[in-house]
mmJSON file of the N, C-alpha and C atoms, coordinates in Angstrom:
{"data_MODEL":{"atom_site":{
"group_PDB":["ATOM","ATOM","ATOM","ATOM","ATOM","ATOM","ATOM","ATOM","ATOM","ATOM","ATOM","ATOM","ATOM","ATOM","ATOM","ATOM","ATOM","ATOM","ATOM","ATOM","ATOM","ATOM","ATOM","ATOM","ATOM","ATOM","ATOM","ATOM","ATOM","ATOM","ATOM","ATOM","ATOM","ATOM","ATOM","ATOM","ATOM","ATOM","ATOM","ATOM","ATOM","ATOM","ATOM","ATOM","ATOM","ATOM","ATOM","ATOM","ATOM","ATOM","ATOM","ATOM","ATOM","ATOM","ATOM","ATOM","ATOM","ATOM","ATOM","ATOM","ATOM","ATOM","ATOM","ATOM","ATOM","ATOM","ATOM","ATOM","ATOM","ATOM","ATOM","ATOM","ATOM","ATOM","ATOM","ATOM","ATOM","ATOM","ATOM","ATOM","ATOM","ATOM","ATOM","ATOM","ATOM","ATOM","ATOM","ATOM","ATOM","ATOM","ATOM","ATOM","ATOM","ATOM","ATOM","ATOM","ATOM","ATOM","ATOM","ATOM","ATOM","ATOM","ATOM","ATOM","ATOM","ATOM","ATOM","ATOM","ATOM","ATOM","ATOM","ATOM","ATOM","ATOM","ATOM","ATOM","ATOM","ATOM","ATOM","ATOM","ATOM","ATOM","ATOM","ATOM","ATOM","ATOM","ATOM","ATOM","ATOM","ATOM","ATOM","ATOM","ATOM","ATOM","ATOM","ATOM","ATOM","ATOM","ATOM","ATOM","ATOM","ATOM","ATOM","ATOM","ATOM","ATOM","ATOM","ATOM","ATOM","ATOM","ATOM","ATOM","ATOM","ATOM","ATOM","ATOM","ATOM","ATOM","ATOM","ATOM","ATOM","ATOM","ATOM","ATOM","ATOM","ATOM","ATOM","ATOM","ATOM","ATOM","ATOM","ATOM","ATOM","ATOM","ATOM","ATOM","ATOM","ATOM","ATOM","ATOM","ATOM","ATOM","ATOM","ATOM","ATOM","ATOM","ATOM","ATOM","ATOM","ATOM","ATOM","ATOM","ATOM","ATOM","ATOM","ATOM","ATOM","ATOM","ATOM","ATOM","ATOM","ATOM","ATOM","ATOM","ATOM","ATOM","ATOM","ATOM","ATOM","ATOM","ATOM","ATOM","ATOM"],
"id":[1,2,3,4,5,6,7,8,9,10,11,12,13,14,15,16,17,18,19,20,21,22,23,24,25,26,27,28,29,30,31,32,33,34,35,36,37,38,39,40,41,42,43,44,45,46,47,48,49,50,51,52,53,54,55,56,57,58,59,60,61,62,63,64,65,66,67,68,69,70,71,72,73,74,75,76,77,78,79,80,81,82,83,84,85,86,87,88,89,90,91,92,93,94,95,96,97,98,99,100,101,102,103,104,105,106,107,108,109,110,111,112,113,114,115,116,117,118,119,120,121,122,123,124,125,126,127,128,129,130,131,132,133,134,135,136,137,138,139,140,141,142,143,144,145,146,147,148,149,150,151,152,153,154,155,156,157,158,159,160,161,162,163,164,165,166,167,168,169,170,171,172,173,174,175,176,177,178,179,180,181,182,183,184,185,186,187,188,189,190,191,192,193,194,195,196,197,198,199,200,201,202,203,204,205,206,207,208,209,210,211,212,213],
"type_symbol":["N","C","C","N","C","C","N","C","C","N","C","C","N","C","C","N","C","C","N","C","C","N","C","C","N","C","C","N","C","C","N","C","C","N","C","C","N","C","C","N","C","C","N","C","C","N","C","C","N","C","C","N","C","C","N","C","C","N","C","C","N","C","C","N","C","C","N","C","C","N","C","C","N","C","C","N","C","C","N","C","C","N","C","C","N","C","C","N","C","C","N","C","C","N","C","C","N","C","C","N","C","C","N","C","C","N","C","C","N","C","C","N","C","C","N","C","C","N","C","C","N","C","C","N","C","C","N","C","C","N","C","C","N","C","C","N","C","C","N","C","C","N","C","C","N","C","C","N","C","C","N","C","C","N","C","C","N","C","C","N","C","C","N","C","C","N","C","C","N","C","C","N","C","C","N","C","C","N","C","C","N","C","C","N","C","C","N","C","C","N","C","C","N","C","C","N","C","C","N","C","C","N","C","C","N","C","C","N","C","C","N","C","C"],
"label_atom_id":["N","CA","C","N","CA","C","N","CA","C","N","CA","C","N","CA","C","N","CA","C","N","CA","C","N","CA","C","N","CA","C","N","CA","C","N","CA","C","N","CA","C","N","CA","C","N","CA","C","N","CA","C","N","CA","C","N","CA","C","N","CA","C","N","CA","C","N","CA","C","N","CA","C","N","CA","C","N","CA","C","N","CA","C","N","CA","C","N","CA","C","N","CA","C","N","CA","C","N","CA","C","N","CA","C","N","CA","C","N","CA","C","N","CA","C","N","CA","C","N","CA","C","N","CA","C","N","CA","C","N","CA","C","N","CA","C","N","CA","C","N","CA","C","N","CA","C","N","CA","C","N","CA","C","N","CA","C","N","CA","C","N","CA","C","N","CA","C","N","CA","C","N","CA","C","N","CA","C","N","CA","C","N","CA","C","N","CA","C","N","CA","C","N","CA","C","N","CA","C","N","CA","C","N","CA","C","N","CA","C","N","CA","C","N","CA","C","N","CA","C","N","CA","C","N","CA","C","N","CA","C","N","CA","C","N","CA","C","N","CA","C","N","CA","C","N","CA","C"],
"label_alt_id":[null,null,null,null,null,null,null,null,null,null,null,null,null,null,null,null,null,null,null,null,null,null,null,null,null,null,null,null,null,null,null,null,null,null,null,null,null,null,null,null,null,null,null,null,null,null,null,null,null,null,null,null,null,null,null,null,null,null,null,null,null,null,null,null,null,null,null,null,null,null,null,null,null,null,null,null,null,null,null,null,null,null,null,null,null,null,null,null,null,null,null,null,null,null,null,null,null,null,null,null,null,null,null,null,null,null,null,null,null,null,null,null,null,null,null,null,null,null,null,null,null,null,null,null,null,null,null,null,null,null,null,null,null,null,null,null,null,null,null,null,null,null,null,null,null,null,null,null,null,null,null,null,null,null,null,null,null,null,null,null,null,null,null,null,null,null,null,null,null,null,null,null,null,null,null,null,null,null,null,null,null,null,null,null,null,null,null,null,null,null,null,null,null,null,null,null,null,null,null,null,null,null,null,null,null,null,null,null,null,null,null,null,null],
"label_comp_id":["MET","MET","MET","PRO","PRO","PRO","LEU","LEU","LEU","ASP","ASP","ASP","LYS","LYS","LYS","PHE","PHE","PHE","VAL","VAL","VAL","LEU","LEU","LEU","LEU","LEU","LEU","LEU","LEU","LEU","VAL","VAL","VAL","ILE","ILE","ILE","VAL","VAL","VAL","VAL","VAL","VAL","ALA","ALA","ALA","ALA","ALA","ALA","ALA","ALA","ALA","GLY","GLY","GLY","LEU","LEU","LEU","THR","THR","THR","VAL","VAL","VAL","TRP","TRP","TRP","VAL","VAL","VAL","ALA","ALA","ALA","ALA","ALA","ALA","MET","MET","MET","ALA","ALA","ALA","LEU","LEU","LEU","ALA","ALA","ALA","ALA","ALA","ALA","PHE","PHE","PHE","GLN","GLN","GLN","VAL","VAL","VAL","PRO","PRO","PRO","GLY","GLY","GLY","ALA","ALA","ALA","GLY","GLY","GLY","LEU","LEU","LEU","ALA","ALA","ALA","PHE","PHE","PHE","ILE","ILE","ILE","PRO","PRO","PRO","ALA","ALA","ALA","ALA","ALA","ALA","LEU","LEU","LEU","VAL","VAL","VAL","ALA","ALA","ALA","TYR","TYR","TYR","VAL","VAL","VAL","VAL","VAL","VAL","TRP","TRP","TRP","ARG","ARG","ARG","VAL","VAL","VAL","ILE","ILE","ILE","ALA","ALA","ALA","ASP","ASP","ASP","ARG","ARG","ARG","LEU","LEU","LEU","LYS","LYS","LYS","ASN","ASN","ASN","ALA","ALA","ALA","GLU","GLU","GLU","ASP","ASP","ASP","ASP","ASP","ASP","HIS","HIS","HIS","TYR","TYR","TYR","ASP","ASP","ASP","LYS","LYS","LYS","ILE","ILE","ILE","GLU","GLU","GLU","LYS","LYS","LYS"],
"label_asym_id":["A","A","A","A","A","A","A","A","A","A","A","A","A","A","A","A","A","A","A","A","A","A","A","A","A","A","A","A","A","A","A","A","A","A","A","A","A","A","A","A","A","A","A","A","A","A","A","A","A","A","A","A","A","A","A","A","A","A","A","A","A","A","A","A","A","A","A","A","A","A","A","A","A","A","A","A","A","A","A","A","A","A","A","A","A","A","A","A","A","A","A","A","A","A","A","A","A","A","A","A","A","A","A","A","A","A","A","A","A","A","A","A","A","A","A","A","A","A","A","A","A","A","A","A","A","A","A","A","A","A","A","A","A","A","A","A","A","A","A","A","A","A","A","A","A","A","A","A","A","A","A","A","A","A","A","A","A","A","A","A","A","A","A","A","A","A","A","A","A","A","A","A","A","A","A","A","A","A","A","A","A","A","A","A","A","A","A","A","A","A","A","A","A","A","A","A","A","A","A","A","A","A","A","A","A","A","A","A","A","A","A","A","A"],
"label_entity_id":["1","1","1","1","1","1","1","1","1","1","1","1","1","1","1","1","1","1","1","1","1","1","1","1","1","1","1","1","1","1","1","1","1","1","1","1","1","1","1","1","1","1","1","1","1","1","1","1","1","1","1","1","1","1","1","1","1","1","1","1","1","1","1","1","1","1","1","1","1","1","1","1","1","1","1","1","1","1","1","1","1","1","1","1","1","1","1","1","1","1","1","1","1","1","1","1","1","1","1","1","1","1","1","1","1","1","1","1","1","1","1","1","1","1","1","1","1","1","1","1","1","1","1","1","1","1","1","1","1","1","1","1","1","1","1","1","1","1","1","1","1","1","1","1","1","1","1","1","1","1","1","1","1","1","1","1","1","1","1","1","1","1","1","1","1","1","1","1","1","1","1","1","1","1","1","1","1","1","1","1","1","1","1","1","1","1","1","1","1","1","1","1","1","1","1","1","1","1","1","1","1","1","1","1","1","1","1","1","1","1","1","1","1"],
"label_seq_id":[1,1,1,2,2,2,3,3,3,4,4,4,5,5,5,6,6,6,7,7,7,8,8,8,9,9,9,10,10,10,11,11,11,12,12,12,13,13,13,14,14,14,15,15,15,16,16,16,17,17,17,18,18,18,19,19,19,20,20,20,21,21,21,22,22,22,23,23,23,24,24,24,25,25,25,26,26,26,27,27,27,28,28,28,29,29,29,30,30,30,31,31,31,32,32,32,33,33,33,34,34,34,35,35,35,36,36,36,37,37,37,38,38,38,39,39,39,40,40,40,41,41,41,42,42,42,43,43,43,44,44,44,45,45,45,46,46,46,47,47,47,48,48,48,49,49,49,50,50,50,51,51,51,52,52,52,53,53,53,54,54,54,55,55,55,56,56,56,57,57,57,58,58,58,59,59,59,60,60,60,61,61,61,62,62,62,63,63,63,64,64,64,65,65,65,66,66,66,67,67,67,68,68,68,69,69,69,70,70,70,71,71,71],
"pdbx_PDB_ins_code":[null,null,null,null,null,null,null,null,null,null,null,null,null,null,null,null,null,null,null,null,null,null,null,null,null,null,null,null,null,null,null,null,null,null,null,null,null,null,null,null,null,null,null,null,null,null,null,null,null,null,null,null,null,null,null,null,null,null,null,null,null,null,null,null,null,null,null,null,null,null,null,null,null,null,null,null,null,null,null,null,null,null,null,null,null,null,null,null,null,null,null,null,null,null,null,null,null,null,null,null,null,null,null,null,null,null,null,null,null,null,null,null,null,null,null,null,null,null,null,null,null,null,null,null,null,null,null,null,null,null,null,null,null,null,null,null,null,null,null,null,null,null,null,null,null,null,null,null,null,null,null,null,null,null,null,null,null,null,null,null,null,null,null,null,null,null,null,null,null,null,null,null,null,null,null,null,null,null,null,null,null,null,null,null,null,null,null,null,null,null,null,null,null,null,null,null,null,null,null,null,null,null,null,null,null,null,null,null,null,null,null,null,null],
"Cartn_x":[-4.05,-2.677,-1.841,-0.745,0.113,0.708,0.966,1.46,2.81,3.694,5.015,4.931,4.014,3.856,3.222,2.306,1.688,2.728,3.585,4.637,5.625,5.95,6.847,6.228,4.943,4.256,4.306,4.084,4.174,5.583,6.584,7.972,8.273,7.79,8.027,7.354,6.129,5.41,6.125,6.562,7.271,8.605,9.311,10.591,10.385,9.33,9.06,8.74,8.009,7.712,8.995,9.833,11.109,12.005,12.027,12.848,12.342,11.047,10.48,10.916,10.864,11.303,12.792,13.586,15.037,15.381,14.721,14.996,14.597,13.478,13.069,14.084,14.599,15.614,16.895,17.282,18.49,18.28,17.091,16.819,16.883,16.334,16.414,17.86,18.623,20.025,20.833,20.483,21.218,21.086,19.97,19.794,20.616,20.921,21.59,23.076,23.487,24.888,25.463,26.532,27.131,27.714,27.488,28.022,27.127,26.046,25.151,24.368,24.305,23.619,24.31,25.59,26.324,25.8,25.04,24.476,23.405,22.91,21.902,22.486,23.783,24.413,24.345,24.81,24.645,23.176,22.322,20.89,20.322,20.738,20.271,20.788,22.028,22.586,21.853,21.565,20.834,19.429,18.779,17.43,17.447,18.478,18.589,18.759,19.616,19.844,18.569,17.87,16.616,15.596,15.515,14.584,14.897,16.169,16.55,16.265,16.498,16.236,14.742,13.918,12.473,11.972,12.485,12.062,12.458,13.65,14.087,13.252,12.914,12.112,10.717,10.128,8.787,8.763,9.851,9.877,10.502,11.059,11.756,10.745,10.819,9.881,10.166,11.403,11.749,11.11,10.914,10.283,8.8,8.185,6.76,6.448,7.455,7.251,6.232,6.319,5.435,4.054,3.868,2.541,1.572,2.108,1.268,0.941,1.46,1.188,-0.143,-0.977,-2.267,-2.075,-2.912,-2.782,-3.927],
"Cartn_y":[67.285,67.199,66.596,67.257,66.704,65.358,64.54,63.193,63.217,64.144,64.164,64.486,65.356,65.665,64.503,63.784,62.613,61.524,61.278,60.269,60.709,61.991,62.506,62.307,62.532,62.319,60.853,59.939,58.508,58.116,58.637,58.329,58.858,60.046,60.627,59.793,59.333,58.53,57.213,56.547,55.27,55.489,56.545,56.841,57.189,57.907,58.259,57.023,56.086,54.845,54.06,53.94,53.245,53.953,55.27,56.053,55.909,55.837,55.666,54.338,53.287,51.975,52.003,52.629,52.677,53.486,54.627,55.457,54.716,53.999,53.223,52.13,51.471,50.439,51.048,52.217,52.879,53.35,53.816,54.258,53.083,51.95,50.766,50.287,50.36,49.95,50.909,52.187,53.172,52.892,52.288,51.962,50.739,49.866,48.62,48.605,49.371,49.376,50.771,50.864,52.187,52.736,53.983,54.622,54.5,53.759,53.617,54.901,55.757,57.033,57.95,57.68,58.494,58.292,57.249,57.009,58.032,58.768,59.776,61.001,61.213,62.365,62.216,61.098,60.959,60.923,60.357,60.318,61.731,62.593,63.981,64.709,64.443,65.066,64.598,63.31,62.779,63.372,63.474,64.05,65.509,66.25,67.645,67.754,66.92,66.951,66.581,65.559,65.156,66.279,66.921,68.037,69.165,69.501,70.58,70.223,68.965,68.537,68.619,68.15,68.188,69.629,70.472,71.871,72.561,72.289,72.883,72.364,71.096,70.503,71.119,71.396,71.961,73.454,74.171,75.613,76.016,75.071,75.391,75.766,77.009,77.491,76.898,76.546,75.981,74.612,73.851,72.539,72.652,73.772,73.967,74.575,74.752,75.37,74.602,73.292,72.485,72.288,72.654,72.539,73.586,74.687,75.779,75.664,74.677,74.492,73.767,74.296,73.655,72.329,71.373,70.055,69.796],
"Cartn_z":[-21.502,-21.037,-22.167,-22.523,-23.575,-23.157,-24.151,-23.884,-23.171,-23.542,-22.904,-21.416,-21.027,-19.601,-18.852,-19.524,-18.901,-18.652,-19.634,-19.478,-18.407,-18.38,-17.345,-15.967,-15.837,-14.569,-14.15,-15.084,-14.769,-14.324,-15.01,-14.639,-13.241,-12.932,-11.609,-10.521,-10.78,-9.782,-9.536,-10.594,-10.439,-9.726,-10.096,-9.441,-7.965,-7.659,-6.261,-5.433,-6.02,-5.297,-5.032,-6.031,-5.847,-4.847,-4.927,-3.996,-2.564,-2.384,-1.05,-0.436,-1.231,-0.74,-0.429,-1.294,-1.077,0.178,0.368,1.551,2.823,2.785,3.956,4.265,3.249,3.47,4.034,3.529,4.04,5.481,5.806,7.172,8.138,7.74,8.592,8.735,7.66,7.731,8.599,8.587,9.377,10.871,11.274,12.684,13.089,12.145,12.477,12.136,11.129,10.702,10.937,11.732,11.951,10.648,10.377,9.182,7.964,8.038,6.893,6.636,7.608,7.435,6.447,6.172,5.198,3.779,3.54,2.21,1.866,2.851,2.574,1.883,1.998,1.337,-0.184,-0.768,-2.218,-2.642,-1.806,-2.135,-2.212,-1.316,-1.34,-2.577,-2.969,-4.173,-5.427,-5.513,-6.664,-6.704,-5.559,-5.507,-5.966,-5.583,-6.004,-7.517,-8.087,-9.534,-10.286,-9.82,-10.472,-10.382,-9.243,-9.069,-10.049,-10.213,-11.123,-12.579,-12.962,-14.332,-14.632,-13.707,-13.918,-13.965,-13.079,-13.073,-14.374,-14.876,-16.131,-17.294,-17.258,-18.335,-18.392,-17.254,-17.234,-17.566,-17.307,-17.529,-18.86,-19.617,-20.847,-21.937,-22.392,-23.401,-24.779,-25.061,-26.36,-26.575,-25.523,-25.658,-25.971,-25.643,-25.862,-27.227,-28.068,-29.375,-30.206,-30.224,-31.057,-30.448,-29.203,-28.588,-29.141,-29.671,-30.153,-31.636,-32.307,-33.731,-33.889,-34.79,-35.015,-35.735,-35.396,-35.995,-36.941],
"occupancy":[1.0,1.0,1.0,1.0,1.0,1.0,1.0,1.0,1.0,1.0,1.0,1.0,1.0,1.0,1.0,1.0,1.0,1.0,1.0,1.0,1.0,1.0,1.0,1.0,1.0,1.0,1.0,1.0,1.0,1.0,1.0,1.0,1.0,1.0,1.0,1.0,1.0,1.0,1.0,1.0,1.0,1.0,1.0,1.0,1.0,1.0,1.0,1.0,1.0,1.0,1.0,1.0,1.0,1.0,1.0,1.0,1.0,1.0,1.0,1.0,1.0,1.0,1.0,1.0,1.0,1.0,1.0,1.0,1.0,1.0,1.0,1.0,1.0,1.0,1.0,1.0,1.0,1.0,1.0,1.0,1.0,1.0,1.0,1.0,1.0,1.0,1.0,1.0,1.0,1.0,1.0,1.0,1.0,1.0,1.0,1.0,1.0,1.0,1.0,1.0,1.0,1.0,1.0,1.0,1.0,1.0,1.0,1.0,1.0,1.0,1.0,1.0,1.0,1.0,1.0,1.0,1.0,1.0,1.0,1.0,1.0,1.0,1.0,1.0,1.0,1.0,1.0,1.0,1.0,1.0,1.0,1.0,1.0,1.0,1.0,1.0,1.0,1.0,1.0,1.0,1.0,1.0,1.0,1.0,1.0,1.0,1.0,1.0,1.0,1.0,1.0,1.0,1.0,1.0,1.0,1.0,1.0,1.0,1.0,1.0,1.0,1.0,1.0,1.0,1.0,1.0,1.0,1.0,1.0,1.0,1.0,1.0,1.0,1.0,1.0,1.0,1.0,1.0,1.0,1.0,1.0,1.0,1.0,1.0,1.0,1.0,1.0,1.0,1.0,1.0,1.0,1.0,1.0,1.0,1.0,1.0,1.0,1.0,1.0,1.0,1.0,1.0,1.0,1.0,1.0,1.0,1.0,1.0,1.0,1.0,1.0,1.0,1.0],
"B_iso_or_equiv":[0.0,0.0,0.0,0.0,0.0,0.0,0.0,0.0,0.0,0.0,0.0,0.0,0.0,0.0,0.0,0.0,0.0,0.0,0.0,0.0,0.0,0.0,0.0,0.0,0.0,0.0,0.0,0.0,0.0,0.0,0.0,0.0,0.0,0.0,0.0,0.0,0.0,0.0,0.0,0.0,0.0,0.0,0.0,0.0,0.0,0.0,0.0,0.0,0.0,0.0,0.0,0.0,0.0,0.0,0.0,0.0,0.0,0.0,0.0,0.0,0.0,0.0,0.0,0.0,0.0,0.0,0.0,0.0,0.0,0.0,0.0,0.0,0.0,0.0,0.0,0.0,0.0,0.0,0.0,0.0,0.0,0.0,0.0,0.0,0.0,0.0,0.0,0.0,0.0,0.0,0.0,0.0,0.0,0.0,0.0,0.0,0.0,0.0,0.0,0.0,0.0,0.0,0.0,0.0,0.0,0.0,0.0,0.0,0.0,0.0,0.0,0.0,0.0,0.0,0.0,0.0,0.0,0.0,0.0,0.0,0.0,0.0,0.0,0.0,0.0,0.0,0.0,0.0,0.0,0.0,0.0,0.0,0.0,0.0,0.0,0.0,0.0,0.0,0.0,0.0,0.0,0.0,0.0,0.0,0.0,0.0,0.0,0.0,0.0,0.0,0.0,0.0,0.0,0.0,0.0,0.0,0.0,0.0,0.0,0.0,0.0,0.0,0.0,0.0,0.0,0.0,0.0,0.0,0.0,0.0,0.0,0.0,0.0,0.0,0.0,0.0,0.0,0.0,0.0,0.0,0.0,0.0,0.0,0.0,0.0,0.0,0.0,0.0,0.0,0.0,0.0,0.0,0.0,0.0,0.0,0.0,0.0,0.0,0.0,0.0,0.0,0.0,0.0,0.0,0.0,0.0,0.0,0.0,0.0,0.0,0.0,0.0,0.0],
"pdbx_formal_charge":[null,null,null,null,null,null,null,null,null,null,null,null,null,null,null,null,null,null,null,null,null,null,null,null,null,null,null,null,null,null,null,null,null,null,null,null,null,null,null,null,null,null,null,null,null,null,null,null,null,null,null,null,null,null,null,null,null,null,null,null,null,null,null,null,null,null,null,null,null,null,null,null,null,null,null,null,null,null,null,null,null,null,null,null,null,null,null,null,null,null,null,null,null,null,null,null,null,null,null,null,null,null,null,null,null,null,null,null,null,null,null,null,null,null,null,null,null,null,null,null,null,null,null,null,null,null,null,null,null,null,null,null,null,null,null,null,null,null,null,null,null,null,null,null,null,null,null,null,null,null,null,null,null,null,null,null,null,null,null,null,null,null,null,null,null,null,null,null,null,null,null,null,null,null,null,null,null,null,null,null,null,null,null,null,null,null,null,null,null,null,null,null,null,null,null,null,null,null,null,null,null,null,null,null,null,null,null,null,null,null,null,null,null],
"auth_seq_id":[1,1,1,2,2,2,3,3,3,4,4,4,5,5,5,6,6,6,7,7,7,8,8,8,9,9,9,10,10,10,11,11,11,12,12,12,13,13,13,14,14,14,15,15,15,16,16,16,17,17,17,18,18,18,19,19,19,20,20,20,21,21,21,22,22,22,23,23,23,24,24,24,25,25,25,26,26,26,27,27,27,28,28,28,29,29,29,30,30,30,31,31,31,32,32,32,33,33,33,34,34,34,35,35,35,36,36,36,37,37,37,38,38,38,39,39,39,40,40,40,41,41,41,42,42,42,43,43,43,44,44,44,45,45,45,46,46,46,47,47,47,48,48,48,49,49,49,50,50,50,51,51,51,52,52,52,53,53,53,54,54,54,55,55,55,56,56,56,57,57,57,58,58,58,59,59,59,60,60,60,61,61,61,62,62,62,63,63,63,64,64,64,65,65,65,66,66,66,67,67,67,68,68,68,69,69,69,70,70,70,71,71,71],
"auth_comp_id":["MET","MET","MET","PRO","PRO","PRO","LEU","LEU","LEU","ASP","ASP","ASP","LYS","LYS","LYS","PHE","PHE","PHE","VAL","VAL","VAL","LEU","LEU","LEU","LEU","LEU","LEU","LEU","LEU","LEU","VAL","VAL","VAL","ILE","ILE","ILE","VAL","VAL","VAL","VAL","VAL","VAL","ALA","ALA","ALA","ALA","ALA","ALA","ALA","ALA","ALA","GLY","GLY","GLY","LEU","LEU","LEU","THR","THR","THR","VAL","VAL","VAL","TRP","TRP","TRP","VAL","VAL","VAL","ALA","ALA","ALA","ALA","ALA","ALA","MET","MET","MET","ALA","ALA","ALA","LEU","LEU","LEU","ALA","ALA","ALA","ALA","ALA","ALA","PHE","PHE","PHE","GLN","GLN","GLN","VAL","VAL","VAL","PRO","PRO","PRO","GLY","GLY","GLY","ALA","ALA","ALA","GLY","GLY","GLY","LEU","LEU","LEU","ALA","ALA","ALA","PHE","PHE","PHE","ILE","ILE","ILE","PRO","PRO","PRO","ALA","ALA","ALA","ALA","ALA","ALA","LEU","LEU","LEU","VAL","VAL","VAL","ALA","ALA","ALA","TYR","TYR","TYR","VAL","VAL","VAL","VAL","VAL","VAL","TRP","TRP","TRP","ARG","ARG","ARG","VAL","VAL","VAL","ILE","ILE","ILE","ALA","ALA","ALA","ASP","ASP","ASP","ARG","ARG","ARG","LEU","LEU","LEU","LYS","LYS","LYS","ASN","ASN","ASN","ALA","ALA","ALA","GLU","GLU","GLU","ASP","ASP","ASP","ASP","ASP","ASP","HIS","HIS","HIS","TYR","TYR","TYR","ASP","ASP","ASP","LYS","LYS","LYS","ILE","ILE","ILE","GLU","GLU","GLU","LYS","LYS","LYS"],
"auth_asym_id":["A","A","A","A","A","A","A","A","A","A","A","A","A","A","A","A","A","A","A","A","A","A","A","A","A","A","A","A","A","A","A","A","A","A","A","A","A","A","A","A","A","A","A","A","A","A","A","A","A","A","A","A","A","A","A","A","A","A","A","A","A","A","A","A","A","A","A","A","A","A","A","A","A","A","A","A","A","A","A","A","A","A","A","A","A","A","A","A","A","A","A","A","A","A","A","A","A","A","A","A","A","A","A","A","A","A","A","A","A","A","A","A","A","A","A","A","A","A","A","A","A","A","A","A","A","A","A","A","A","A","A","A","A","A","A","A","A","A","A","A","A","A","A","A","A","A","A","A","A","A","A","A","A","A","A","A","A","A","A","A","A","A","A","A","A","A","A","A","A","A","A","A","A","A","A","A","A","A","A","A","A","A","A","A","A","A","A","A","A","A","A","A","A","A","A","A","A","A","A","A","A","A","A","A","A","A","A","A","A","A","A","A","A"],
"auth_atom_id":["N","CA","C","N","CA","C","N","CA","C","N","CA","C","N","CA","C","N","CA","C","N","CA","C","N","CA","C","N","CA","C","N","CA","C","N","CA","C","N","CA","C","N","CA","C","N","CA","C","N","CA","C","N","CA","C","N","CA","C","N","CA","C","N","CA","C","N","CA","C","N","CA","C","N","CA","C","N","CA","C","N","CA","C","N","CA","C","N","CA","C","N","CA","C","N","CA","C","N","CA","C","N","CA","C","N","CA","C","N","CA","C","N","CA","C","N","CA","C","N","CA","C","N","CA","C","N","CA","C","N","CA","C","N","CA","C","N","CA","C","N","CA","C","N","CA","C","N","CA","C","N","CA","C","N","CA","C","N","CA","C","N","CA","C","N","CA","C","N","CA","C","N","CA","C","N","CA","C","N","CA","C","N","CA","C","N","CA","C","N","CA","C","N","CA","C","N","CA","C","N","CA","C","N","CA","C","N","CA","C","N","CA","C","N","CA","C","N","CA","C","N","CA","C","N","CA","C","N","CA","C","N","CA","C","N","CA","C","N","CA","C","N","CA","C","N","CA","C"],
"pdbx_PDB_model_num":[1,1,1,1,1,1,1,1,1,1,1,1,1,1,1,1,1,1,1,1,1,1,1,1,1,1,1,1,1,1,1,1,1,1,1,1,1,1,1,1,1,1,1,1,1,1,1,1,1,1,1,1,1,1,1,1,1,1,1,1,1,1,1,1,1,1,1,1,1,1,1,1,1,1,1,1,1,1,1,1,1,1,1,1,1,1,1,1,1,1,1,1,1,1,1,1,1,1,1,1,1,1,1,1,1,1,1,1,1,1,1,1,1,1,1,1,1,1,1,1,1,1,1,1,1,1,1,1,1,1,1,1,1,1,1,1,1,1,1,1,1,1,1,1,1,1,1,1,1,1,1,1,1,1,1,1,1,1,1,1,1,1,1,1,1,1,1,1,1,1,1,1,1,1,1,1,1,1,1,1,1,1,1,1,1,1,1,1,1,1,1,1,1,1,1,1,1,1,1,1,1,1,1,1,1,1,1,1,1,1,1,1,1]
}}}
């Protein structure tokens, strides 16, 4: 596994753990504070943007140019 994909995987795992804690805190707040559920809209937009960036990073053929060079 190339180092850049391994680091990307670690970043995704750490971000997912943080996001899980944040979503749980927002869900608990939504039950106690009226209108706190509206915070899920920006969270969904951020999640969509992150998903698109990661998908583009993994599918970009130009980034893989140096992976095919013999060392």
